[in-house]
Residue frames as a rotation matrix with the C-alpha (Angstrom) as fourth column:
MET 1
-0.768 -0.175 -0.616 -10.35
-0.193 0.980 -0.038 98.40
0.611 0.090 -0.787 -85.83
ILE 2
0.256 0.876 0.409 -13.43
-0.787 -0.057 0.614 96.75
0.561 -0.479 0.675 -84.39
LEU 3
0.999 0.005 0.052 -11.45
-0.035 0.806 0.591 93.77
-0.039 -0.592 0.805 -83.16
ASP 4
0.380 -0.922 0.080 -7.94
-0.671 -0.334 -0.662 93.84
0.637 0.197 -0.745 -81.94
ILE 5
0.966 -0.207 -0.157 -5.89
0.260 0.772 0.580 90.93
0.001 -0.601 0.799 -80.59
GLU 6
0.535 -0.773 0.341 -2.61
-0.622 -0.634 -0.460 92.07
0.572 0.034 -0.820 -79.12
ASN 7
-0.344 -0.938 -0.028 0.18
-0.680 0.270 -0.682 89.67
0.647 -0.216 -0.731 -78.15
ILE 8
0.560 0.695 0.451 -1.99
-0.827 0.441 0.348 86.93
0.043 -0.568 0.822 -76.80
ASN 9
-0.703 -0.620 -0.349 -0.54
-0.539 0.784 -0.307 83.69
0.464 -0.028 -0.885 -75.30
VAL 10
0.475 0.811 0.343 -2.70
-0.874 0.391 0.288 80.67
0.099 -0.436 0.894 -74.50
HIS 11
-0.725 -0.686 0.064 -1.65
-0.674 0.687 -0.271 77.61
0.142 -0.240 -0.960 -72.69
TYR 12
0.597 0.755 -0.272 -3.24
-0.546 0.630 0.553 74.19
0.588 -0.181 0.788 -72.38
GLY 13
0.934 -0.346 -0.093 -1.49
0.279 0.540 0.794 73.14
-0.224 -0.767 0.601 -69.15
ALA 14
0.156 -0.967 -0.204 2.11
0.195 -0.172 0.966 73.00
-0.968 -0.190 0.161 -70.02
ILE 15
-0.205 -0.235 0.950 1.51
0.958 0.149 0.244 73.34
-0.198 0.961 0.195 -73.84
HIS 16
-0.345 -0.016 -0.938 2.02
0.020 -1.000 0.010 76.80
-0.938 -0.015 0.345 -75.19
ALA 17
-0.002 0.526 0.850 -0.67
0.837 0.466 -0.287 76.72
-0.547 0.711 -0.441 -77.95
ILE 18
0.740 0.253 0.623 -0.74
0.560 -0.745 -0.363 80.40
0.372 0.618 -0.693 -78.93
LYS 19
0.128 -0.862 -0.491 2.49
0.922 -0.078 0.378 82.47
-0.364 -0.502 0.785 -78.94
ASP 20
-0.459 -0.212 -0.862 2.41
0.242 -0.964 0.109 86.24
-0.855 -0.159 0.494 -78.91
VAL 21
-0.400 0.430 0.809 -0.26
0.915 0.137 0.380 86.37
0.053 0.892 -0.448 -81.64
SER 22
-0.444 0.345 -0.827 -1.42
-0.011 -0.925 -0.380 89.88
-0.896 -0.160 0.415 -82.82
PHE 23
-0.839 0.147 0.525 -3.87
0.520 -0.070 0.851 90.52
0.161 0.987 -0.018 -85.59
ASN 24
-0.640 0.642 -0.422 -7.03
-0.165 -0.651 -0.741 92.67
-0.751 -0.404 0.522 -86.17
LEU 25
-0.442 0.611 0.657 -10.30
0.897 0.321 0.305 93.02
-0.025 0.724 -0.690 -88.07
SER 26
-0.937 0.154 -0.314 -11.77
-0.129 -0.987 -0.100 96.17
-0.325 -0.053 0.944 -89.44
GLU 27
-0.106 0.989 -0.103 -15.41
-0.289 -0.130 -0.948 97.05
-0.951 -0.071 0.300 -90.15
GLY 28
0.650 0.475 -0.593 -16.75
-0.667 -0.019 -0.745 95.24
-0.365 0.880 0.304 -93.26
GLU 29
-0.194 -0.809 -0.555 -13.84
-0.967 0.253 -0.031 92.96
0.165 0.530 -0.831 -93.71
ILE 30
0.984 0.136 -0.113 -13.39
-0.122 0.985 0.124 89.23
0.128 -0.108 0.986 -94.23
VAL 31
0.061 -0.984 0.168 -10.10
-0.981 -0.090 -0.170 88.17
0.182 -0.154 -0.971 -92.59
SER 32
0.815 0.136 -0.564 -8.78
-0.184 0.983 -0.028 84.61
0.550 0.126 0.826 -92.74
LEU 33
0.190 -0.699 0.689 -6.73
-0.869 0.207 0.450 82.58
-0.457 -0.684 -0.568 -90.43
ILE 34
0.800 0.089 -0.593 -5.06
-0.408 0.805 -0.430 79.73
0.439 0.586 0.681 -92.46
GLY 35
-0.262 -0.913 0.311 -2.63
-0.962 0.222 -0.159 76.99
0.076 -0.341 -0.937 -91.58
ALA 36
-0.588 -0.112 -0.801 -2.17
-0.220 0.975 0.025 73.36
0.779 0.191 -0.598 -91.08
ASN 37
0.583 0.715 -0.385 -4.18
0.066 0.431 0.900 71.28
0.810 -0.550 0.204 -88.64
GLY 38
0.515 -0.391 -0.763 -2.95
0.857 0.228 0.462 71.98
-0.007 -0.892 0.453 -85.08
ALA 39
-0.309 -0.747 0.588 -1.57
0.655 -0.616 -0.439 75.44
0.690 0.249 0.680 -85.98
GLY 40
-0.767 0.061 -0.638 -3.72
0.554 -0.439 -0.708 77.17
-0.323 -0.896 0.303 -83.45
LYS 41
-0.838 0.423 0.346 -6.48
-0.009 -0.644 0.765 78.62
0.546 0.638 0.543 -85.66
SER 42
0.180 0.959 -0.218 -9.49
0.309 0.155 0.938 77.38
0.934 -0.236 -0.268 -83.65
THR 43
0.015 -0.208 -0.978 -7.81
0.996 0.092 -0.004 78.16
0.091 -0.974 0.208 -80.41
ASN 44
-0.953 -0.296 0.064 -7.58
0.300 -0.951 0.074 81.70
0.039 0.090 0.995 -81.49
LEU 45
-0.365 0.904 0.223 -11.33
-0.108 -0.279 0.954 81.81
0.925 0.324 0.200 -82.20
ASN 46
0.257 0.449 -0.856 -12.10
0.680 0.544 0.491 80.10
0.686 -0.708 -0.166 -78.87
THR 47
-0.550 -0.562 -0.617 -10.06
0.829 -0.459 -0.320 82.78
-0.103 -0.688 0.719 -77.07
ILE 48
-0.944 0.178 0.279 -11.77
-0.055 -0.916 0.397 85.66
0.327 0.359 0.874 -78.82
SER 49
-0.162 0.977 -0.141 -15.18
-0.165 0.114 0.980 84.14
0.973 0.182 0.142 -77.97
GLY 50
-0.029 0.046 0.999 -14.36
-0.941 -0.337 -0.011 83.64
0.336 -0.940 0.053 -74.30
ILE 51
0.889 0.296 -0.349 -14.31
-0.196 0.935 0.294 79.80
0.414 -0.193 0.890 -74.21
LEU 52
0.257 -0.852 -0.456 -10.64
0.930 0.346 -0.122 80.17
0.261 -0.393 0.882 -73.39
HIS 53
0.979 -0.138 -0.148 -8.79
-0.074 -0.925 0.373 82.94
-0.188 -0.354 -0.916 -71.65
PRO 54
0.468 -0.881 0.072 -5.27
0.076 -0.041 -0.996 83.92
0.880 0.472 0.048 -72.65
THR 55
0.441 -0.479 -0.759 -2.50
0.894 0.307 0.325 83.76
0.078 -0.822 0.564 -70.13
SER 56
-0.358 -0.462 -0.812 -1.21
0.405 -0.860 0.311 87.10
-0.841 -0.218 0.495 -71.30
GLY 57
-0.894 0.069 0.442 -2.17
0.407 -0.288 0.867 89.69
0.187 0.955 0.230 -73.96
ARG 58
-0.564 0.668 -0.486 -5.23
-0.093 -0.636 -0.766 91.82
-0.821 -0.387 0.420 -74.71
ILE 59
-0.688 0.438 0.579 -8.30
0.710 0.237 0.663 91.60
0.153 0.867 -0.474 -76.81
THR 60
-0.640 0.430 -0.637 -10.40
-0.045 -0.848 -0.528 94.64
-0.767 -0.309 0.562 -77.55
CYS 61
-0.479 0.673 0.564 -13.86
0.877 0.345 0.333 94.74
0.029 0.654 -0.756 -79.28
PHE 62
0.314 0.686 0.656 -15.47
0.633 -0.666 0.394 98.00
0.707 0.291 -0.644 -80.36
GLY 63
0.020 -0.387 0.922 -13.11
-0.313 -0.878 -0.362 99.86
0.950 -0.282 -0.138 -78.10
GLU 64
0.508 0.257 0.822 -13.76
-0.851 0.004 0.524 97.71
0.132 -0.967 0.220 -74.99
GLU 65
-0.624 -0.773 -0.114 -11.44
-0.737 0.631 -0.244 95.17
0.260 -0.068 -0.963 -73.57
ILE 66
0.514 0.857 -0.050 -12.93
-0.830 0.511 0.225 91.65
0.219 -0.074 0.973 -73.57
THR 67
-0.331 -0.838 -0.434 -9.93
-0.715 0.523 -0.465 89.57
0.616 0.156 -0.772 -72.68
HIS 68
-0.998 0.010 -0.064 -11.45
0.049 0.754 -0.655 87.76
0.042 -0.657 -0.753 -69.66
SER 69
-0.383 0.924 0.010 -15.14
-0.921 -0.381 -0.086 88.42
-0.076 -0.042 0.996 -70.51
ALA 70
-0.380 0.345 0.858 -17.59
-0.052 0.918 -0.393 85.43
-0.924 -0.194 -0.331 -70.25
PRO 71
-0.852 -0.013 0.524 -18.81
0.491 0.331 0.806 83.95
-0.184 0.944 -0.275 -73.48
GLN 72
0.055 0.989 0.138 -22.39
0.997 -0.047 -0.064 85.28
-0.057 0.141 -0.988 -73.07
GLU 73
0.345 -0.068 -0.936 -21.02
0.253 -0.954 0.163 88.78
-0.904 -0.293 -0.311 -72.53
ILE 74
-0.700 -0.703 -0.131 -19.02
-0.016 -0.167 0.986 88.54
-0.714 0.692 0.106 -75.72
VAL 75
-0.522 0.632 0.573 -22.16
0.851 0.345 0.395 87.46
0.052 0.694 -0.718 -77.65
ARG 76
0.452 0.716 -0.533 -23.98
0.788 -0.600 -0.138 90.45
-0.419 -0.358 -0.835 -76.18
LYS 77
-0.026 -0.589 -0.808 -21.22
-0.024 -0.807 0.590 92.68
-0.999 0.035 0.007 -77.47
GLY 78
0.620 0.434 -0.654 -21.90
-0.654 -0.176 -0.736 91.37
-0.435 0.884 0.174 -81.08
ILE 79
-0.398 -0.842 -0.365 -19.33
-0.917 0.379 0.125 88.61
0.033 0.384 -0.923 -81.44
VAL 80
0.585 0.567 0.580 -20.81
-0.583 0.791 -0.185 85.07
-0.564 -0.230 0.793 -82.30
GLN 81
-0.588 -0.807 -0.062 -18.87
-0.737 0.502 0.452 82.01
-0.333 0.311 -0.890 -83.12
VAL 82
0.657 0.578 -0.485 -20.01
-0.742 0.610 -0.278 79.26
0.135 0.542 0.829 -85.52
PRO 83
0.257 -0.687 0.680 -18.16
-0.658 0.391 0.644 76.27
-0.708 -0.613 -0.352 -84.09
GLU 84
-0.557 -0.537 -0.634 -16.02
-0.809 0.525 0.266 73.79
0.190 0.661 -0.726 -85.91
GLY 85
-0.977 0.198 -0.077 -18.00
0.208 0.966 -0.156 70.56
0.044 -0.168 -0.985 -86.53
ARG 86
-0.492 0.809 0.322 -21.22
-0.049 -0.395 0.918 72.56
0.869 0.436 0.234 -86.62
LYS 87
-0.949 0.020 -0.316 -22.48
0.312 0.226 -0.923 71.28
0.053 -0.974 -0.220 -83.18
ILE 88
-0.351 0.908 0.228 -26.20
-0.681 -0.415 0.603 71.68
0.642 0.057 0.764 -83.93
PHE 89
-0.510 0.357 0.783 -28.66
-0.636 0.456 -0.622 70.08
-0.579 -0.815 -0.006 -81.60
ALA 90
-0.967 -0.020 -0.255 -29.41
-0.210 0.635 0.743 66.91
0.147 0.772 -0.618 -83.56
SER 91
-0.733 0.668 -0.130 -32.73
0.677 0.695 -0.242 66.04
-0.071 -0.265 -0.962 -81.70
MET 92
-0.192 0.589 -0.785 -34.16
0.236 -0.749 -0.619 69.46
-0.953 -0.304 0.005 -81.96
SER 93
0.558 0.520 0.647 -36.02
0.773 -0.044 -0.632 70.87
-0.300 0.853 -0.427 -84.94
VAL 94
-0.367 -0.675 0.640 -34.38
0.824 -0.555 -0.112 73.31
0.431 0.486 0.760 -87.21
LEU 95
0.361 0.522 0.773 -36.77
0.121 -0.848 0.516 75.93
0.924 -0.093 -0.370 -85.83
GLU 96
0.966 0.022 -0.259 -35.75
0.258 0.029 0.966 75.05
0.029 -0.999 0.022 -82.24
ASN 97
0.130 -0.991 -0.040 -32.07
0.969 0.118 0.218 75.26
-0.211 -0.067 0.975 -83.12
LEU 98
-0.282 -0.230 0.931 -32.57
0.562 -0.827 -0.034 78.75
0.778 0.514 0.362 -84.54
GLU 99
0.650 0.609 0.455 -34.34
0.026 -0.616 0.787 79.88
0.760 -0.500 -0.416 -81.56
MET 100
0.640 -0.588 -0.495 -31.46
0.743 0.311 0.592 78.73
-0.194 -0.747 0.636 -79.38
GLY 101
-0.246 -0.829 0.502 -29.25
0.903 -0.384 -0.191 81.09
0.351 0.406 0.844 -81.45
ALA 102
-0.136 0.226 0.965 -31.46
0.033 -0.972 0.232 84.03
0.990 0.064 0.124 -80.24
TYR 103
0.125 0.238 -0.963 -31.19
0.879 0.424 0.219 83.15
0.460 -0.874 -0.156 -76.56
ILE 104
-0.706 -0.492 -0.510 -29.81
0.686 -0.652 -0.322 86.65
-0.175 -0.577 0.798 -75.61
HIS 105
-0.856 0.467 0.220 -32.83
-0.299 -0.796 0.527 88.40
0.421 0.385 0.821 -77.09
THR 106
-0.741 0.668 -0.069 -36.20
0.382 0.335 -0.861 88.76
-0.553 -0.664 -0.503 -75.37
ASN 107
-0.290 0.652 -0.700 -38.22
-0.646 -0.673 -0.360 90.80
-0.706 0.348 0.616 -77.95
ARG 108
-0.077 0.314 0.946 -40.41
0.261 0.922 -0.285 88.32
-0.962 0.225 -0.153 -79.71
SER 109
0.881 0.459 -0.115 -41.16
0.051 -0.334 -0.941 90.59
-0.470 0.824 -0.317 -82.64
GLU 110
0.348 -0.853 -0.390 -37.41
-0.907 -0.412 0.093 91.05
-0.240 0.321 -0.916 -83.21
ILE 111
-0.499 -0.526 0.689 -36.69
-0.346 0.850 0.398 87.32
-0.795 -0.040 -0.606 -82.99
ASN 112
0.314 0.656 0.687 -39.46
0.450 0.534 -0.716 86.63
-0.836 0.533 -0.128 -85.56
ALA 113
0.855 -0.047 -0.516 -38.12
-0.397 -0.698 -0.596 89.30
-0.332 0.715 -0.615 -87.81
ARG 114
-0.142 -0.988 -0.062 -34.67
-0.916 0.107 0.388 87.74
-0.376 0.112 -0.920 -87.57
MET 115
-0.267 0.198 0.943 -36.17
0.126 0.977 -0.169 84.23
-0.955 0.074 -0.286 -88.22
GLU 116
0.806 0.582 0.112 -37.76
0.186 -0.068 -0.980 85.55
-0.563 0.810 -0.163 -91.46
SER 117
0.540 -0.681 -0.495 -34.46
-0.832 -0.520 -0.193 87.15
-0.126 0.516 -0.847 -92.53
VAL 118
-0.403 -0.690 0.601 -32.67
-0.592 0.698 0.404 83.76
-0.698 -0.193 -0.689 -91.86
PHE 119
0.024 0.528 0.849 -35.32
0.327 0.798 -0.506 81.89
-0.945 0.290 -0.154 -93.79
ASP 120
0.895 0.205 -0.395 -35.06
-0.217 -0.574 -0.789 84.36
-0.389 0.793 -0.470 -96.68
ARG 121
0.118 -0.951 -0.286 -31.31
-0.988 -0.142 0.063 83.58
-0.100 0.275 -0.956 -96.88
PHE 122
-0.862 -0.472 0.187 -31.71
-0.464 0.882 0.083 79.87
-0.204 -0.015 -0.979 -96.34
PRO 123
-0.103 0.956 -0.276 -34.92
-0.982 -0.053 0.183 78.75
0.161 0.290 0.943 -98.02
ARG 124
-0.130 0.046 -0.990 -34.02
-0.139 0.988 0.064 75.08
0.982 0.146 -0.123 -97.59
LEU 125
-0.972 -0.092 -0.216 -34.08
0.199 0.165 -0.966 75.53
0.124 -0.982 -0.142 -93.82
LYS 126
-0.565 0.822 0.075 -37.53
-0.787 -0.508 -0.351 77.02
-0.250 -0.257 0.934 -94.05
GLU 127
0.057 0.602 -0.796 -38.67
-0.722 0.576 0.384 74.00
0.690 0.553 0.468 -96.01
ARG 128
-0.121 -0.203 -0.972 -37.16
0.302 0.925 -0.230 71.70
0.946 -0.322 -0.050 -93.27
ARG 129
-0.397 -0.231 0.888 -37.96
-0.564 -0.702 -0.435 73.85
0.724 -0.674 0.149 -90.23
ASN 130
0.475 0.606 0.638 -39.88
-0.876 0.263 0.403 71.09
0.076 -0.751 0.656 -88.45
GLN 131
0.628 -0.408 -0.663 -37.23
0.127 0.894 -0.430 68.26
0.768 0.186 0.613 -89.15
PRO 132
0.841 -0.525 -0.130 -34.83
0.215 0.104 0.971 67.31
-0.496 -0.845 0.200 -86.45
GLY 133
0.572 -0.670 -0.473 -31.39
-0.761 -0.649 -0.001 69.00
-0.306 0.360 -0.881 -87.15
GLY 134
-0.207 -0.707 0.676 -29.76
-0.447 0.683 0.577 65.54
-0.870 -0.183 -0.458 -87.20
THR 135
0.270 0.307 0.913 -31.59
0.541 0.736 -0.408 64.37
-0.796 0.604 0.032 -90.24
LEU 136
0.881 0.035 -0.472 -30.28
-0.328 -0.673 -0.663 67.21
-0.341 0.739 -0.581 -92.46
SER 137
0.691 -0.714 0.112 -27.44
0.619 0.506 -0.600 66.62
0.372 0.484 0.792 -94.88
GLY 138
0.015 -0.818 -0.575 -23.91
0.968 -0.133 0.215 67.93
-0.252 -0.559 0.790 -93.96
GLY 139
-0.749 -0.234 0.620 -24.28
0.478 -0.838 0.261 71.10
0.459 0.493 0.739 -96.04
GLU 140
0.244 0.925 0.290 -27.76
0.252 -0.349 0.903 71.73
0.937 -0.147 -0.318 -94.63
GLN 141
0.612 -0.012 -0.791 -26.34
0.783 0.149 0.604 71.33
0.110 -0.989 0.101 -91.14
GLN 142
-0.478 -0.867 -0.138 -23.58
0.867 -0.491 0.082 73.78
-0.138 -0.081 0.987 -91.88
MET 143
-0.504 0.467 0.726 -26.19
0.190 -0.760 0.621 76.32
0.842 0.451 0.295 -93.15
LEU 144
0.599 0.742 -0.301 -28.16
0.428 0.022 0.903 75.70
0.677 -0.670 -0.305 -89.94
ALA 145
0.135 -0.621 -0.772 -25.04
0.972 -0.067 0.224 76.37
-0.191 -0.781 0.595 -87.73
ILE 146
-0.826 -0.481 0.294 -24.46
0.536 -0.831 0.148 79.64
0.173 0.280 0.944 -89.64
ALA 147
-0.200 0.882 0.426 -28.10
0.096 -0.415 0.905 80.58
0.975 0.222 -0.001 -89.47
ARG 148
0.504 0.289 -0.814 -28.20
0.797 0.209 0.567 79.82
0.334 -0.934 -0.125 -85.81
GLY 149
-0.372 -0.766 -0.524 -25.32
0.880 -0.470 0.063 82.25
-0.294 -0.438 0.849 -85.37
LEU 150
-0.777 0.144 0.613 -27.12
0.287 -0.785 0.549 84.98
0.560 0.603 0.568 -87.40
MET 151
0.161 0.968 -0.195 -29.96
0.602 0.060 0.796 84.71
0.782 -0.245 -0.573 -85.08
ALA 152
0.180 -0.256 -0.950 -28.00
0.932 -0.264 0.248 86.58
-0.314 -0.930 0.191 -82.48
ASN 153
0.938 0.189 0.290 -27.73
0.305 -0.846 -0.437 89.54
0.163 0.499 -0.851 -84.91
PRO 154
0.316 -0.900 -0.302 -23.87
0.741 0.035 0.671 89.57
-0.593 -0.435 0.677 -84.74
ARG 155
0.863 -0.248 -0.441 -21.73
-0.424 -0.829 -0.364 92.48
-0.275 0.501 -0.820 -85.92
ILE 156
-0.273 -0.942 -0.196 -18.69
-0.961 0.274 0.023 89.94
0.032 0.195 -0.980 -86.01
LEU 157
0.873 0.481 0.079 -19.05
-0.483 0.876 0.002 86.41
-0.068 -0.040 0.997 -87.10
LEU 158
-0.264 -0.949 0.173 -16.31
-0.889 0.309 0.338 83.92
-0.374 -0.065 -0.925 -86.21
LEU 159
0.775 0.501 -0.386 -16.52
-0.627 0.687 -0.367 80.93
0.081 0.526 0.846 -88.65
ASP 160
-0.112 -0.833 0.541 -14.48
-0.802 0.398 0.446 77.90
-0.587 -0.384 -0.713 -87.68
GLU 161
-0.872 -0.479 0.099 -13.76
-0.275 0.646 0.712 75.54
-0.405 0.594 -0.695 -90.55
PRO 162
-0.020 0.986 -0.168 -17.12
-0.633 -0.142 -0.761 75.87
-0.774 0.091 0.626 -92.43
SER 163
0.172 0.090 -0.981 -16.02
-0.927 0.350 -0.130 73.64
0.332 0.932 0.144 -95.34
MET 164
-0.661 -0.599 0.451 -15.02
-0.716 0.684 -0.141 70.67
-0.224 -0.416 -0.881 -93.17
GLY 165
-0.680 0.237 0.694 -16.32
0.065 0.962 -0.265 67.37
-0.731 -0.135 -0.669 -94.39
LEU 166
0.285 0.910 -0.301 -18.41
-0.155 -0.266 -0.952 68.93
-0.946 0.318 0.065 -97.19
ALA 167
0.215 -0.133 0.968 -18.43
0.883 0.450 -0.134 68.05
-0.418 0.883 0.214 -101.03
PRO 168
-0.726 -0.685 0.053 -16.72
0.633 -0.637 0.441 70.58
-0.268 0.353 0.896 -103.28
LEU 169
-0.445 0.618 0.648 -20.03
0.425 -0.491 0.760 71.94
0.788 0.614 -0.044 -104.85
VAL 170
0.561 0.618 -0.550 -21.41
0.749 -0.097 0.655 72.34
0.352 -0.780 -0.518 -101.21
VAL 171
-0.099 -0.793 -0.601 -18.31
0.881 -0.351 0.318 74.14
-0.463 -0.498 0.733 -100.25
GLU 172
-0.794 -0.128 0.594 -18.76
0.503 -0.686 0.525 76.64
0.340 0.716 0.610 -103.13
LYS 173
0.072 0.968 0.242 -22.27
0.473 -0.247 0.846 77.32
0.878 0.053 -0.476 -101.89
ILE 174
0.493 0.035 -0.869 -21.23
0.870 -0.039 0.492 77.84
-0.017 -0.999 -0.050 -98.29
PHE 175
-0.426 -0.846 -0.321 -18.57
0.773 -0.525 0.356 80.25
-0.470 -0.096 0.878 -99.33
GLU 176
-0.523 0.498 0.692 -21.15
0.427 -0.550 0.718 82.17
0.738 0.671 0.075 -101.56
VAL 177
0.557 0.802 -0.216 -23.29
0.548 -0.160 0.821 82.49
0.624 -0.576 -0.528 -98.50
ILE 178
0.119 -0.557 -0.822 -20.34
0.872 -0.338 0.355 83.88
-0.476 -0.759 0.445 -96.37
ARG 179
-0.829 -0.480 0.287 -19.62
0.558 -0.749 0.358 86.45
0.043 0.457 0.889 -98.91
GLU 180
-0.121 0.857 0.501 -23.36
0.371 -0.429 0.823 87.49
0.921 0.286 -0.266 -98.95
ILE 181
0.636 0.357 -0.684 -23.47
0.761 -0.140 0.634 87.78
0.131 -0.924 -0.361 -95.25
ASN 182
-0.286 -0.758 -0.586 -20.45
0.784 -0.537 0.313 90.02
-0.551 -0.370 0.748 -95.33
GLU 183
-0.795 0.060 0.604 -21.87
0.455 -0.600 0.658 92.13
0.402 0.797 0.450 -98.10
ALA 184
0.268 0.957 0.111 -25.01
0.492 -0.235 0.839 92.56
0.829 -0.170 -0.533 -95.93
GLY 185
0.448 -0.105 0.888 -22.86
-0.423 -0.900 0.107 94.23
0.788 -0.423 -0.448 -93.25
THR 186
0.964 -0.157 0.216 -21.35
-0.122 0.458 0.880 91.52
-0.237 -0.875 0.423 -90.94
SER 187
0.158 -0.971 -0.180 -17.58
-0.948 -0.099 -0.303 91.53
0.276 0.218 -0.936 -90.53
ILE 188
0.963 0.161 -0.216 -16.15
-0.168 0.986 -0.015 87.97
0.211 0.050 0.976 -90.71
LEU 189
-0.041 -0.976 0.213 -13.15
-0.985 0.076 0.156 86.29
-0.169 -0.203 -0.965 -89.13
LEU 190
0.812 0.461 -0.359 -12.73
-0.574 0.745 -0.339 83.04
0.111 0.481 0.869 -90.90
VAL 191
-0.216 -0.782 0.585 -10.69
-0.740 0.522 0.424 80.01
-0.637 -0.341 -0.691 -89.79
GLU 192
0.829 0.543 -0.132 -10.24
-0.465 0.540 -0.701 77.54
-0.309 0.643 0.701 -92.66
GLN 193
0.082 -0.793 0.604 -7.90
0.078 0.609 0.789 74.73
-0.994 -0.018 0.111 -93.79
ASN 194
0.282 0.120 0.952 -9.04
0.941 0.159 -0.299 75.33
-0.187 0.980 -0.069 -97.45
ALA 195
-0.237 -0.601 -0.763 -6.67
0.517 -0.743 0.425 78.17
-0.823 -0.293 0.487 -97.98
LEU 196
-0.914 -0.109 0.392 -7.59
0.406 -0.311 0.860 78.79
0.028 0.944 0.328 -101.57
MET 197
-0.073 0.981 0.182 -11.30
0.765 -0.062 0.641 79.19
0.640 0.186 -0.746 -100.93
ALA 198
0.421 0.142 -0.896 -10.71
0.846 -0.418 0.332 81.27
-0.327 -0.897 -0.296 -97.80
LEU 199
-0.417 -0.712 -0.565 -8.28
0.450 -0.701 0.553 83.68
-0.790 -0.024 0.613 -99.35
SER 200
-0.773 0.208 0.599 -10.37
0.573 -0.176 0.801 84.04
0.272 0.962 0.017 -102.54
ILE 201
0.211 0.931 0.296 -13.18
0.661 -0.359 0.658 85.73
0.720 0.057 -0.692 -100.51
SER 202
0.445 -0.068 -0.893 -11.04
0.871 -0.200 0.449 87.56
-0.209 -0.977 -0.029 -98.13
ASP 203
0.944 -0.200 0.261 -9.69
-0.103 -0.934 -0.342 91.03
0.312 0.296 -0.903 -97.83
ARG 204
0.031 -0.941 0.336 -6.73
-0.933 -0.148 -0.329 90.03
0.360 -0.303 -0.883 -95.64
GLY 205
0.810 0.161 -0.564 -5.21
-0.018 0.968 0.249 86.80
0.586 -0.192 0.787 -94.27
TYR 206
0.182 -0.753 0.632 -2.80
-0.982 -0.104 0.159 85.60
-0.054 -0.650 -0.758 -91.67
VAL 207
0.435 -0.091 -0.896 -0.95
-0.220 0.954 -0.204 82.22
0.873 0.286 0.395 -91.84
LEU 208
0.537 -0.100 0.838 -0.45
-0.836 0.069 0.544 80.39
-0.112 -0.993 -0.047 -88.52
ASP 209
0.287 -0.501 -0.816 2.21
-0.141 0.821 -0.554 77.83
0.947 0.274 0.165 -87.95
THR 210
-0.114 -0.307 -0.945 2.63
0.747 0.601 -0.285 76.09
0.655 -0.738 0.161 -84.53
GLY 211
0.338 0.507 -0.793 0.89
0.930 -0.307 0.201 78.92
-0.142 -0.806 -0.575 -82.70
LYS 212
-0.341 -0.502 -0.795 2.64
0.290 -0.860 0.419 81.76
-0.894 -0.088 0.439 -84.25
ILE 213
0.868 0.491 -0.074 1.67
0.137 -0.380 -0.915 84.12
-0.477 0.784 -0.397 -87.11
VAL 214
-0.091 -0.949 0.302 4.41
0.596 0.191 0.780 83.75
-0.798 0.251 0.548 -89.82
LEU 215
-0.825 -0.045 0.563 2.75
0.531 -0.399 0.747 85.66
0.191 0.916 0.353 -92.65
GLY 216
0.052 0.958 -0.284 0.02
0.717 -0.234 -0.657 88.27
-0.695 -0.169 -0.699 -93.03
GLY 217
-0.837 -0.315 -0.448 -1.20
-0.034 -0.787 0.616 90.65
-0.547 0.531 0.648 -95.59
PRO 218
-0.137 0.791 -0.596 -3.66
-0.910 -0.339 -0.240 91.34
-0.392 0.510 0.766 -98.33
ALA 219
0.398 0.393 0.829 -5.39
-0.234 0.917 -0.322 88.13
-0.887 -0.066 0.457 -99.50
ASP 220
0.983 0.045 -0.180 -4.30
-0.184 0.138 -0.973 88.53
-0.019 0.989 0.144 -103.03
GLU 221
0.189 -0.982 0.014 -0.64
-0.900 -0.179 -0.397 88.83
0.392 0.063 -0.918 -102.04
LEU 222
-0.155 -0.219 0.963 -0.91
-0.715 0.698 0.043 85.77
-0.682 -0.682 -0.265 -99.92
LEU 223
0.742 0.577 0.340 -2.47
-0.130 0.622 -0.772 83.85
-0.657 0.529 0.537 -102.87
HIS 224
0.927 -0.370 -0.061 0.60
-0.039 0.067 -0.997 84.59
0.373 0.927 0.048 -104.82
ASN 225
0.356 -0.801 0.481 3.16
-0.930 -0.254 0.266 84.19
-0.091 -0.542 -0.835 -102.23
PRO 226
-0.067 -0.368 -0.928 5.45
-0.605 0.754 -0.255 81.20
0.793 0.544 -0.273 -103.06
LEU 227
-0.899 -0.413 0.148 5.58
-0.351 0.473 -0.808 80.00
0.263 -0.778 -0.570 -99.51
VAL 228
-0.251 0.925 0.287 1.72
-0.601 0.083 -0.795 79.93
-0.759 -0.372 0.535 -99.25
ILE 229
0.375 0.379 -0.846 1.47
-0.913 0.307 -0.267 78.33
0.158 0.873 0.461 -102.67
ASP 230
-0.368 -0.627 -0.686 3.89
-0.445 0.767 -0.462 75.50
0.816 0.135 -0.562 -101.75
ALA 231
-0.994 -0.100 0.039 2.57
-0.086 0.516 -0.852 74.84
0.065 -0.851 -0.522 -98.30
TYR 232
-0.633 0.772 0.062 -1.22
-0.075 0.018 -0.997 75.45
-0.771 -0.635 0.047 -98.62
LEU 233
0.353 0.735 -0.578 -2.27
-0.664 -0.238 -0.709 75.69
-0.659 0.634 0.404 -102.18
GLY 234
0.657 0.023 0.754 -0.87
0.192 0.961 -0.197 72.48
-0.729 0.274 0.627 -103.56
GLY 235
-0.361 -0.930 0.066 2.02
0.422 -0.100 0.901 74.22
-0.832 0.353 0.428 -105.37
LYS 236
-0.385 0.277 0.880 -0.27
0.889 -0.146 0.435 76.07
0.249 0.950 -0.190 -107.69
ALA 237
-0.937 0.063 -0.345 -1.03
0.047 -0.952 -0.303 79.76
-0.347 -0.300 0.889 -107.92
SER 238
-0.075 0.993 0.094 -4.55
0.560 0.120 -0.820 80.87
-0.825 -0.009 -0.565 -108.15
């Protein structure tokens, strides 16, 4: 396992948001966390990336404990989060947004090479590299958010609700990009309310409900699990 979450508990004051959650990610996998709004999916990602710290439990990455590490240290270890709602810098150009993603790197030639790689994957961003990020469409902003994350050269990418607020055709394109990034060697932990799309590209999945994992297993099995079908797939099997 390259990422192992063991019995973590997270509190917001008196609110027990995450309750004894354990799951893992292996090299080369896409693993999805699915569940209703408020189930604790994003809280799990924020805890892994160091934005939040668990009140108990243990998080291990590449054999090293990162439970209470600072966010910048976690990025340096190869874990990068693409946040919910994209959170791009609206007044900054596409190019400047991407350069912000490479803030932990100092080798200019490596940054330039990474930029070219990102532009090869996202040619639309190359066309718009001098435009303010806020002038991009919703789908383009999501691509920019993912591209900014890739600028840090992650080994593990944490994706938080990448389909949020996007049209169905754009969602399909975003998920195609996620699959391509994974096939190029980046392991992915995906948080997503669109359970059908998430599980369709995942190796494994976990279902969260009120801060607890209530189901887990191979993605194909979850897609055909009656409980998942009724609760998250609109009553239809894939």
